[in-house]
LOPA-591551 format. One record per residue: residue number from 1; residue in one letter; chain; z, y, x of N, C-alpha, C, O in turn. Coordinates in nm, 2 decimals. Layout:
<nodes>
- NUM,A,A,Z,Y,X,Z,Y,X,Z,Y,X,Z,Y,X
...
</nodes>
This chain:
<nodes>
- 1,M,A,11.19,4.08,8.39,11.30,4.03,8.39,11.44,4.09,8.41,11.52,4.04,8.49
- 2,Q,A,11.45,4.21,8.33,11.56,4.29,8.37,11.67,4.23,8.29,11.64,4.20,8.17
- 3,I,A,11.80,4.22,8.34,11.92,4.20,8.26,11.98,4.36,8.20,11.91,4.46,8.24
- 4,E,A,12.07,4.38,8.13,12.15,4.49,8.03,12.22,4.52,8.18,12.20,4.60,8.27
- 5,S,A,12.33,4.41,8.18,12.47,4.43,8.27,12.49,4.28,8.30,12.44,4.17,8.26
- 6,F,A,12.61,4.32,8.37,12.65,4.17,8.39,12.78,4.19,8.31,12.82,4.28,8.23
- 7,E,A,12.85,4.06,8.35,12.94,4.00,8.29,13.07,3.93,8.30,13.05,3.81,8.29
- 8,G,A,13.22,3.97,8.31,13.30,3.91,8.37,13.28,3.91,8.53,13.22,3.99,8.60
- 9,I,A,13.37,3.75,8.56,13.27,3.75,8.68,13.16,3.77,8.75,13.06,3.75,8.68
- 10,L,A,13.13,3.80,8.87,13.00,3.81,8.92,13.02,3.78,9.03,13.09,3.84,9.10
- 11,E,A,12.95,3.67,9.07,12.89,3.62,9.22,12.83,3.70,9.28,12.77,3.79,9.22
- 12,V,A,12.82,3.70,9.36,12.73,3.77,9.51,12.72,3.71,9.62,12.82,3.71,9.68
- 13,D,A,12.60,3.64,9.70,12.60,3.64,9.80,12.44,3.65,9.84,12.36,3.66,9.75
- 14,E,A,12.41,3.64,9.97,12.25,3.66,10.03,12.23,3.51,10.10,12.31,3.43,10.15
- 15,T,A,12.10,3.50,10.10,12.02,3.38,10.17,11.86,3.42,10.25,11.77,3.49,10.21
- 16,Y,A,11.87,3.36,10.35,11.78,3.45,10.46,11.65,3.37,10.47,11.67,3.26,10.51
- 17,F,A,11.55,3.38,10.46,11.39,3.33,10.48,11.36,3.41,10.59,11.38,3.54,10.60
- 18,L,A,11.30,3.30,10.71,11.23,3.38,10.84,11.09,3.46,10.75,11.03,3.43,10.65
- 19,Y,A,11.10,3.56,10.84,11.00,3.66,10.77,10.83,3.58,10.79,10.82,3.52,10.90
- 20,A,A,10.73,3.57,10.71,10.61,3.51,10.71,10.48,3.55,10.66,10.47,3.55,10.54
- 21,E,A,10.35,3.59,10.75,10.28,3.62,10.72,10.17,3.53,10.74,10.10,3.53,10.83
- 22,K,A,10.17,3.43,10.62,10.11,3.27,10.68,9.95,3.34,10.60,9.93,3.41,10.50
- 23,G,A,9.86,3.27,10.69,9.72,3.34,10.68,9.65,3.43,10.70,9.53,3.45,10.70
- 24,K,A,9.78,3.51,10.74,9.70,3.71,10.77,9.63,3.69,10.85,9.65,3.59,10.91
- 25,R,A,9.52,3.79,10.88,9.46,3.76,11.00,9.48,3.90,11.09,9.48,4.01,11.05
- 26,G,A,9.48,3.85,11.22,9.50,3.99,11.30,9.66,4.01,11.32,9.71,4.12,11.34
- 27,L,A,9.73,3.87,11.30,9.83,3.89,11.38,9.87,3.98,11.50,9.78,3.99,11.59
- 28,Q,A,10.02,4.05,11.53,10.04,4.13,11.60,10.10,4.03,11.71,10.09,4.06,11.83
- 29,R,A,10.15,3.88,11.67,10.24,3.81,11.74,10.13,3.68,11.75,10.02,3.67,11.71
- 30,K,A,10.20,3.59,11.82,10.15,3.45,11.83,10.19,3.40,11.69,10.31,3.41,11.64
- 31,A,A,10.09,3.35,11.63,10.09,3.24,11.51,10.21,3.16,11.50,10.19,3.10,11.60
- 32,R,A,10.31,3.12,11.46,10.41,3.02,11.41,10.37,2.89,11.32,10.31,2.90,11.22
- 33,K,A,10.40,2.78,11.39,10.42,2.68,11.33,10.48,2.68,11.16,10.54,2.78,11.11
- 34,R,A,10.46,2.58,11.09,10.52,2.58,10.98,10.66,2.56,11.01,10.67,2.50,11.12
- 35,G,A,10.78,2.59,10.96,10.89,2.59,11.00,10.95,2.63,11.11,11.06,2.59,11.15
- 36,G,A,10.89,2.72,11.17,10.91,2.76,11.29,11.08,2.83,11.30,11.16,2.84,11.20
- 37,V,A,11.09,2.89,11.42,11.26,2.93,11.45,11.21,3.11,11.45,11.10,3.16,11.47
- 38,S,A,11.32,3.16,11.41,11.34,3.30,11.51,11.38,3.31,11.65,11.44,3.23,11.72
- 39,K,A,11.34,3.40,11.69,11.33,3.44,11.85,11.51,3.46,11.86,11.57,3.41,11.96
- 40,F,A,11.55,3.52,11.76,11.69,3.54,11.84,11.78,3.45,11.75,11.73,3.40,11.65
- 41,R,A,11.93,3.43,11.79,12.02,3.34,11.74,12.07,3.43,11.61,12.04,3.55,11.58
- 42,G,A,12.14,3.33,11.52,12.20,3.44,11.38,12.12,3.51,11.32,12.00,3.52,11.35
- 43,I,A,12.17,3.59,11.22,12.06,3.68,11.13,12.01,3.80,11.23,12.09,3.86,11.30
- 44,S,A,11.88,3.81,11.23,11.82,3.91,11.28,11.73,3.98,11.19,11.72,3.95,11.07
- 45,N,A,11.65,4.11,11.26,11.54,4.15,11.16,11.43,4.09,11.16,11.34,4.16,11.11
- 46,E,A,11.39,3.95,11.21,11.30,3.88,11.19,11.30,3.79,11.03,11.20,3.72,11.00
- 47,Q,A,11.43,3.80,10.94,11.49,3.74,10.82,11.48,3.83,10.73,11.51,3.95,10.74
- 48,V,A,11.43,3.77,10.63,11.44,3.84,10.48,11.49,3.83,10.42,11.46,3.75,10.33
- 49,C,A,11.63,3.91,10.39,11.72,3.92,10.31,11.75,3.90,10.18,11.81,4.00,10.13
- 50,V,A,11.73,3.81,10.10,11.73,3.79,9.90,11.89,3.78,9.90,11.97,3.71,9.95
- 51,L,A,11.89,3.90,9.79,12.01,3.92,9.76,12.04,3.84,9.60,11.96,3.87,9.51
- 52,V,A,12.14,3.74,9.57,12.14,3.70,9.45,12.30,3.72,9.39,12.40,3.71,9.45
- 53,A,A,12.26,3.76,9.26,12.41,3.81,9.18,12.37,3.73,9.07,12.26,3.74,9.01
- 54,R,A,12.51,3.64,9.03,12.47,3.55,8.90,12.63,3.52,8.84,12.72,3.46,8.89
- 55,D,A,12.64,3.59,8.70,12.75,3.58,8.63,12.79,3.48,8.59,12.69,3.40,8.59
- 56,R,A,12.91,3.41,8.53,12.95,3.29,8.47,12.84,3.24,8.36,12.81,3.13,8.32
- 57,N,A,12.79,3.36,8.31,12.70,3.38,8.19,12.55,3.34,8.22,12.47,3.33,8.13
- 58,K,A,12.51,3.32,8.32,12.40,3.26,8.41,12.31,3.43,8.39,12.19,3.45,8.39
- 59,N,A,12.40,3.50,8.38,12.23,3.65,8.38,12.25,3.67,8.57,12.35,3.69,8.63
- 60,T,A,12.13,3.65,8.62,12.08,3.66,8.72,11.95,3.76,8.75,11.84,3.77,8.70
- 61,I,A,12.04,3.83,8.87,11.96,3.87,8.96,11.92,3.85,9.08,12.01,3.80,9.15
- 62,A,A,11.80,3.86,9.13,11.75,3.75,9.29,11.63,3.86,9.36,11.52,3.85,9.31
- 63,K,A,11.64,3.92,9.44,11.54,3.99,9.45,11.55,4.03,9.66,11.65,4.01,9.73
- 64,V,A,11.44,4.06,9.69,11.46,4.06,9.83,11.48,4.21,9.87,11.41,4.30,9.83
- 65,S,A,11.62,4.25,9.97,11.67,4.37,9.97,11.62,4.42,10.09,11.56,4.52,10.10
- 66,S,A,11.65,4.33,10.21,11.62,4.42,10.35,11.59,4.30,10.44,11.63,4.19,10.42
- 67,M,A,11.51,4.34,10.56,11.54,4.31,10.67,11.67,4.25,10.78,11.71,4.32,10.87
- 68,G,A,11.70,4.14,10.76,11.86,4.15,10.87,11.92,4.18,10.76,11.88,4.23,10.65
- 69,R,A,12.06,4.15,10.81,12.18,4.20,10.73,12.16,4.28,10.63,12.08,4.37,10.64
- 70,V,A,12.23,4.25,10.50,12.25,4.35,10.36,12.33,4.40,10.42,12.42,4.35,10.49
- 71,R,A,12.29,4.56,10.38,12.40,4.69,10.39,12.43,4.72,10.22,12.38,4.68,10.12
- 72,K,A,12.52,4.82,10.24,12.62,4.89,10.12,12.49,4.90,10.01,12.46,4.83,9.91
- 73,K,A,12.43,5.02,10.08,12.30,5.10,10.02,12.24,4.99,9.96,12.21,5.01,9.84
- 74,Q,A,12.20,4.86,10.01,12.10,4.76,9.96,12.14,4.72,9.82,12.08,4.70,9.72
- 75,V,A,12.28,4.70,9.86,12.35,4.60,9.76,12.35,4.69,9.61,12.34,4.64,9.49
- 76,D,A,12.37,4.83,9.65,12.40,4.92,9.54,12.29,4.93,9.46,12.30,4.94,9.34
- 77,K,A,12.15,4.93,9.54,12.05,4.97,9.45,11.97,4.84,9.39,11.87,4.86,9.31
- 78,V,A,12.03,4.69,9.44,11.97,4.60,9.34,12.04,4.56,9.26,11.97,4.52,9.16
- 79,I,A,12.21,4.56,9.24,12.28,4.57,9.15,12.41,4.67,9.09,12.48,4.66,9.00
- 80,G,A,12.39,4.75,9.17,12.47,4.90,9.17,12.47,4.92,8.98,12.56,4.91,8.90
- 81,P,A,12.37,4.94,8.97,12.33,5.00,8.80,12.39,4.87,8.68,12.40,4.90,8.56
- 82,L,A,12.40,4.78,8.72,12.45,4.66,8.63,12.58,4.61,8.67,12.61,4.50,8.64
- 83,V,A,12.68,4.68,8.74,12.82,4.63,8.72,12.89,4.73,8.66,12.82,4.83,8.64
- 84,S,A,13.01,4.73,8.61,13.08,4.81,8.59,13.26,4.75,8.66,13.29,4.63,8.70
- 85,E,A,13.34,4.86,8.64,13.49,4.84,8.67,13.53,4.71,8.62,13.59,4.62,8.69
- 86,D,A,13.49,4.68,8.49,13.55,4.53,8.41,13.51,4.40,8.52,13.57,4.29,8.52
- 87,N,A,13.37,4.42,8.61,13.37,4.31,8.66,13.43,4.28,8.76,13.43,4.38,8.83
- 88,V,A,13.50,4.17,8.83,13.55,4.10,8.93,13.44,4.06,8.99,13.33,4.01,8.96
- 89,L,A,13.48,4.11,9.09,13.31,4.07,9.21,13.38,3.92,9.34,13.48,3.93,9.42
- 90,C,A,13.30,3.83,9.32,13.33,3.77,9.44,13.20,3.75,9.55,13.08,3.74,9.53
- 91,T,A,13.28,3.73,9.67,13.18,3.74,9.79,13.19,3.67,9.88,13.31,3.63,9.91
- 92,D,A,13.10,3.63,9.96,13.17,3.62,10.14,13.28,3.74,10.17,13.32,3.83,10.10
- 93,A,A,13.30,3.69,10.31,13.36,3.84,10.39,13.28,3.96,10.44,13.31,4.05,10.52
- 94,W,A,13.19,3.93,10.40,13.10,4.04,10.49,13.11,4.16,10.43,13.12,4.16,10.31
- 95,R,A,13.13,4.30,10.52,13.20,4.37,10.45,13.12,4.49,10.38,13.18,4.59,10.35
- 96,S,A,13.02,4.48,10.37,12.94,4.58,10.29,12.98,4.56,10.13,12.98,4.65,10.04
- 97,Y,A,13.02,4.40,10.11,13.10,4.39,9.95,13.22,4.46,9.96,13.29,4.48,9.86
- 98,T,A,13.25,4.48,10.05,13.39,4.52,10.00,13.37,4.68,10.02,13.40,4.72,9.90
- 99,T,A,13.35,4.76,10.09,13.28,4.89,10.05,13.24,4.89,9.91,13.31,4.95,9.83
- 100,F,A,13.12,4.85,9.89,13.08,4.88,9.75,13.15,4.84,9.64,13.13,4.89,9.53
- 101,A,A,13.25,4.73,9.67,13.39,4.69,9.55,13.43,4.82,9.51,13.43,4.87,9.40
- 102,K,A,13.49,4.87,9.62,13.57,4.97,9.60,13.52,5.13,9.59,13.59,5.23,9.60
- 103,E,A,13.38,5.13,9.58,13.33,5.23,9.54,13.29,5.24,9.42,13.26,5.36,9.37
- 104,K,A,13.29,5.09,9.32,13.27,5.08,9.21,13.40,5.05,9.11,13.39,5.02,8.99
- 105,G,A,13.52,5.06,9.20,13.66,5.04,9.14,13.66,4.88,9.07,13.71,4.86,8.96
- 106,M,A,13.57,4.77,9.19,13.60,4.66,9.09,13.72,4.61,9.17,13.76,4.67,9.27
- 107,E,A,13.80,4.48,9.11,13.85,4.40,9.18,13.77,4.30,9.26,13.66,4.26,9.22
- 108,H,A,13.83,4.27,9.38,13.72,4.17,9.46,13.76,4.06,9.53,13.83,4.09,9.63
- 109,Y,A,13.74,3.96,9.51,13.81,3.86,9.61,13.67,3.81,9.72,13.55,3.80,9.70
- 110,R,A,13.76,3.80,9.86,13.61,3.76,9.96,13.68,3.59,9.99,13.79,3.54,10.01
- 111,L,A,13.55,3.56,9.97,13.61,3.39,10.07,13.54,3.39,10.14,13.41,3.41,10.14
- 112,K,A,13.61,3.37,10.22,13.58,3.35,10.42,13.54,3.19,10.46,13.62,3.09,10.45
- 113,S,A,13.41,3.17,10.50,13.35,3.05,10.53,13.45,3.00,10.63,13.50,3.06,10.72
- 114,G,A,13.47,2.81,10.59,13.56,2.79,10.68,13.68,2.74,10.61,13.74,2.64,10.64
- 115,E,A,13.71,2.82,10.50,13.84,2.83,10.46,13.80,2.79,10.29,13.71,2.73,10.24
- 116,Q,A,13.94,2.88,10.25,13.95,2.81,10.11,13.77,2.88,10.01,13.71,2.99,10.03
- 117,H,A,13.75,2.79,9.93,13.64,2.74,9.86,13.70,2.85,9.74,13.66,2.96,9.76
- 118,V,A,13.77,2.83,9.66,13.82,2.87,9.51,13.95,2.96,9.54,14.05,2.91,9.59
- 119,L,A,13.93,3.08,9.49,14.08,3.14,9.50,14.14,3.16,9.34,14.08,3.19,9.24
- 120,K,A,14.26,3.13,9.37,14.36,3.13,9.25,14.29,3.05,9.12,14.32,3.08,9.01
- 121,G,A,14.17,2.93,9.14,14.13,2.80,9.06,13.99,2.91,8.99,13.95,2.84,8.89
- 122,I,A,13.93,3.00,8.99,13.85,3.06,8.93,13.75,3.14,9.01,13.64,3.17,8.96
- 123,Y,A,13.78,3.18,9.13,13.71,3.33,9.19,13.64,3.20,9.35,13.71,3.18,9.45
- 124,H,A,13.51,3.16,9.32,13.46,3.15,9.42,13.31,3.15,9.40,13.29,3.17,9.28
- 125,I,A,13.18,3.12,9.48,13.08,3.18,9.48,13.00,3.05,9.52,12.92,3.08,9.60
- 126,Q,A,12.99,2.92,9.48,12.95,2.79,9.40,12.84,2.82,9.33,12.73,2.77,9.36
- 127,N,A,12.87,2.89,9.23,12.79,2.89,9.12,12.60,2.99,9.24,12.50,2.94,9.28
- 128,V,A,12.64,3.08,9.25,12.53,3.14,9.32,12.48,3.07,9.47,12.36,3.09,9.50
- 129,N,A,12.56,3.01,9.56,12.52,2.91,9.65,12.46,2.80,9.60,12.37,2.76,9.69
- 130,N,A,12.46,2.70,9.46,12.40,2.65,9.41,12.26,2.69,9.37,12.17,2.61,9.38
- 131,Y,A,12.25,2.83,9.33,12.12,2.86,9.28,12.04,2.88,9.45,11.95,2.81,9.48
- 132,H,A,12.07,2.95,9.51,12.01,2.91,9.67,11.97,2.80,9.70,11.85,2.80,9.73
- 133,H,A,12.05,2.67,9.71,11.99,2.58,9.75,11.88,2.52,9.66,11.76,2.48,9.69
- 134,R,A,11.93,2.52,9.52,11.82,2.49,9.44,11.67,2.56,9.44,11.57,2.51,9.39
- 135,F,A,11.67,2.68,9.49,11.54,2.77,9.51,11.46,2.76,9.62,11.34,2.78,9.63
- 136,R,A,11.57,2.71,9.75,11.51,2.61,9.85,11.47,2.51,9.82,11.35,2.49,9.86
- 137,K,A,11.51,2.43,9.76,11.45,2.31,9.73,11.28,2.35,9.65,11.18,2.32,9.70
- 138,W,A,11.29,2.41,9.54,11.19,2.41,9.50,11.08,2.47,9.55,10.97,2.43,9.52
- 139,L,A,11.12,2.58,9.68,11.02,2.65,9.70,10.93,2.56,9.81,10.82,2.60,9.86
- 140,E,A,10.97,2.45,9.84,10.93,2.33,9.96,10.79,2.29,9.90,10.71,2.26,9.99
- 141,H,A,10.77,2.28,9.78,10.63,2.26,9.71,10.51,2.32,9.75,10.40,2.29,9.75
- 142,F,A,10.57,2.44,9.80,10.47,2.53,9.83,10.41,2.52,9.99,10.30,2.55,10.02
- 143,C,A,10.51,2.49,10.06,10.49,2.47,10.22,10.49,2.61,10.25,10.38,2.67,10.28
- 144,G,A,10.60,2.66,10.25,10.58,2.81,10.29,10.49,2.96,10.23,10.37,2.98,10.23
- 145,V,A,10.56,3.02,10.21,10.47,3.16,10.12,10.52,3.28,10.20,10.62,3.28,10.27
- 146,L,A,10.42,3.38,10.19,10.45,3.50,10.24,10.55,3.58,10.24,10.64,3.52,10.19
- 147,S,A,10.59,3.67,10.26,10.74,3.75,10.25,10.68,3.82,10.15,10.75,3.83,10.05
- 148,K,A,10.55,3.89,10.14,10.54,3.98,10.06,10.53,3.93,9.88,10.54,4.01,9.80
- 149,Y,A,10.51,3.81,9.86,10.50,3.75,9.75,10.64,3.70,9.69,10.67,3.66,9.58
- 150,L,A,10.72,3.69,9.81,10.89,3.63,9.79,10.92,3.66,9.62,10.92,3.58,9.54
- 151,N,A,10.95,3.81,9.61,11.02,3.84,9.47,10.92,3.76,9.33,10.96,3.72,9.22
- 152,N,A,10.79,3.75,9.38,10.72,3.68,9.23,10.77,3.56,9.23,10.84,3.52,9.14
- 153,Y,A,10.77,3.49,9.35,10.87,3.32,9.32,10.99,3.32,9.29,11.06,3.22,9.25
- 154,L,A,11.04,3.45,9.32,11.21,3.45,9.28,11.19,3.48,9.09,11.26,3.43,9.00
- 155,A,A,11.10,3.55,9.08,11.07,3.58,8.93,11.05,3.42,8.84,11.08,3.38,8.73
- 156,W,A,10.97,3.36,8.94,10.94,3.25,8.86,11.02,3.14,8.83,11.01,3.07,8.74
- 157,F,A,11.12,3.14,8.95,11.19,3.07,8.95,11.30,3.09,8.87,11.37,2.99,8.84
- 158,R,A,11.33,3.21,8.83,11.46,3.23,8.70,11.36,3.17,8.60,11.38,3.05,8.57
- 159,F,A,11.27,3.23,8.56,11.24,3.19,8.46,11.25,3.00,8.43,11.29,2.93,8.34
- 160,L,A,11.21,2.98,8.55,11.21,2.85,8.50,11.37,2.75,8.47,11.40,2.65,8.40
- 161,D,A,11.46,2.85,8.54,11.55,2.80,8.57,11.66,2.83,8.43,11.75,2.75,8.39
- 162,M,A,11.61,3.00,8.37,11.66,3.01,8.23,11.60,2.90,8.14,11.69,2.85,8.07
- 163,K,A,11.49,2.84,8.13,11.42,2.72,8.06,11.46,2.60,8.09,11.40,2.51,8.03
- 164,G,A,11.57,2.57,8.18,11.59,2.43,8.23,11.52,2.38,8.28,11.56,2.27,8.33
- 165,F,A,11.36,2.41,8.31,11.27,2.33,8.38,11.20,2.22,8.30,11.16,2.11,8.34
- 166,E,A,11.21,2.29,8.18,11.15,2.17,8.08,11.02,2.23,8.03,11.01,2.34,7.96
- 167,E,A,10.93,2.13,8.07,10.76,2.19,8.03,10.75,2.11,7.84,10.67,2.03,7.80
- 168,T,A,10.83,2.17,7.79,10.80,2.17,7.63,10.67,2.27,7.58,10.65,2.38,7.63
- 169,K,A,10.59,2.22,7.49,10.53,2.30,7.46,10.57,2.45,7.37,10.48,2.53,7.33
- 170,E,A,10.67,2.46,7.35,10.74,2.57,7.29,10.78,2.65,7.41,10.75,2.76,7.40
- 171,N,A,10.84,2.63,7.54,10.83,2.68,7.68,10.72,2.77,7.73,10.71,2.88,7.77
- 172,L,A,10.64,2.69,7.70,10.50,2.76,7.77,10.41,2.80,7.68,10.30,2.82,7.72
- 173,K,A,10.42,2.80,7.53,10.38,2.92,7.43,10.47,3.03,7.46,10.43,3.15,7.44
- 174,E,A,10.58,3.02,7.50,10.70,3.15,7.47,10.66,3.23,7.61,10.66,3.35,7.62
- 175,M,A,10.62,3.13,7.72,10.59,3.21,7.86,10.48,3.29,7.83,10.45,3.41,7.85
- 176,L,A,10.39,3.17,7.78,10.20,3.30,7.75,10.25,3.38,7.67,10.28,3.47,7.73
- 177,I,A,10.28,3.40,7.55,10.30,3.51,7.49,10.39,3.62,7.52,10.36,3.73,7.51
- 178,T,A,10.56,3.59,7.59,10.61,3.70,7.67,10.48,3.75,7.75,10.43,3.86,7.72
- 179,G,A,10.44,3.69,7.83,10.35,3.72,7.95,10.25,3.88,7.90,10.24,3.99,7.96
- 180,C,A,10.19,3.83,7.78,10.08,3.91,7.75,10.16,4.03,7.65,10.08,4.11,7.60
- 181,L,A,10.29,4.05,7.63,10.35,4.18,7.60,10.30,4.28,7.72,10.22,4.37,7.70
- 182,F,A,10.37,4.23,7.85,10.37,4.37,7.93,10.23,4.42,8.03,10.17,4.35,8.11
- 183,P,A,10.21,4.51,8.00,10.07,4.58,8.05,10.08,4.50,8.18,10.19,4.45,8.21
- 184,V,A,9.99,4.47,8.24,9.95,4.40,8.39,9.85,4.49,8.47,9.74,4.47,8.44
- 185,K,A,9.88,4.57,8.55,9.81,4.66,8.66,9.77,4.54,8.77,9.67,4.55,8.84
- 186,E,A,9.83,4.46,8.77,9.80,4.43,8.94,9.68,4.31,8.92,9.69,4.23,8.83
- 187,T,A,9.60,4.32,9.00,9.46,4.20,9.01,9.46,4.13,9.13,9.53,4.17,9.22
- 188,Y,A,9.41,4.05,9.13,9.40,3.94,9.26,9.39,4.04,9.37,9.47,4.03,9.46
- 189,R,A,9.28,4.14,9.38,9.26,4.19,9.51,9.38,4.31,9.51,9.36,4.38,9.61
- 190,S,A,9.45,4.33,9.46,9.56,4.48,9.48,9.68,4.42,9.53,9.75,4.48,9.61
- 191,L,A,9.71,4.23,9.46,9.82,4.19,9.52,9.79,4.12,9.65,9.89,4.10,9.73
- 192,R,A,9.70,4.09,9.68,9.63,4.02,9.81,9.63,4.16,9.95,9.64,4.16,10.08
- 193,L,A,9.63,4.26,9.87,9.61,4.37,9.99,9.77,4.46,9.98,9.80,4.56,10.05
- 194,S,A,9.85,4.39,9.89,9.97,4.46,9.88,10.07,4.42,10.03,10.07,4.31,10.09
- 195,E,A,10.13,4.53,10.06,10.21,4.52,10.16,10.35,4.44,10.17,10.38,4.40,10.06
- 196,F,A,10.42,4.43,10.23,10.58,4.36,10.25,10.67,4.46,10.18,10.69,4.55,10.27
- 197,K,A,10.75,4.49,10.06,10.86,4.56,10.06,10.96,4.54,10.01,10.96,4.47,9.91
- 198,V,A,11.11,4.59,10.07,11.20,4.59,10.03,11.28,4.65,9.88,11.23,4.72,9.79
- 199,A,A,11.38,4.61,9.87,11.43,4.70,9.72,11.47,4.84,9.76,11.51,4.92,9.68
</nodes>
C-alpha cells in the first residue's frame, strides 16, 4: 500500500507503544500484565515509535520507525522519497523534523505543545493526531498486539480507513481481489518465527 508522493501540506507526528512480546516463550524479563507501564519515565527505548505522515488529500504512511525517540535518519527513511520542496511540513517541535525539513528544502511549521494549535489558520497536525487516536481505539479490540506485527495492523487499519470502514460487498470484493494480485511469500510459520524490525 505505497503512495507515489505527498501533496501540499504534510502533517507528520509520531505515537508510541510499549514494546510487547505477548505470548512469547522464554522471555528474558518478567512478563507484564496487559496495559503495563514502562520502567522509565517519558519516552524510552522500551517504546516502539510509529511515524505517521498524512497530507490533506488523506495520502497516508504509517510505519514502525524506531525504538524510542525518532531520529532524522528514520524520518528520511520512512517519508524522504515521498516529499519534495513543494510540500509544506507541519510537525511538533521535535528537532529531528527541523533538520529533515532543512535538508529537503521544505517550508516548515513547528507547533509547540501547550501553545497555539493552528498557525496562520491552516497549519496544524490535528489530522495526524486524529489518525493516531482512531488507530489506538481500533487496536483496543485486539487486547494488545505483538510489536513485530504492528506494521501489519497499521496497514490493515489504513485499508479500512481508506474504505471508510464500510463493510459492503463491493469493499470486501475489492479487498479479496487486490489481495490476490500480490505475490505472497509469507506463511503462518514464517510470520510466527519473524523478528521485530524497525524501518
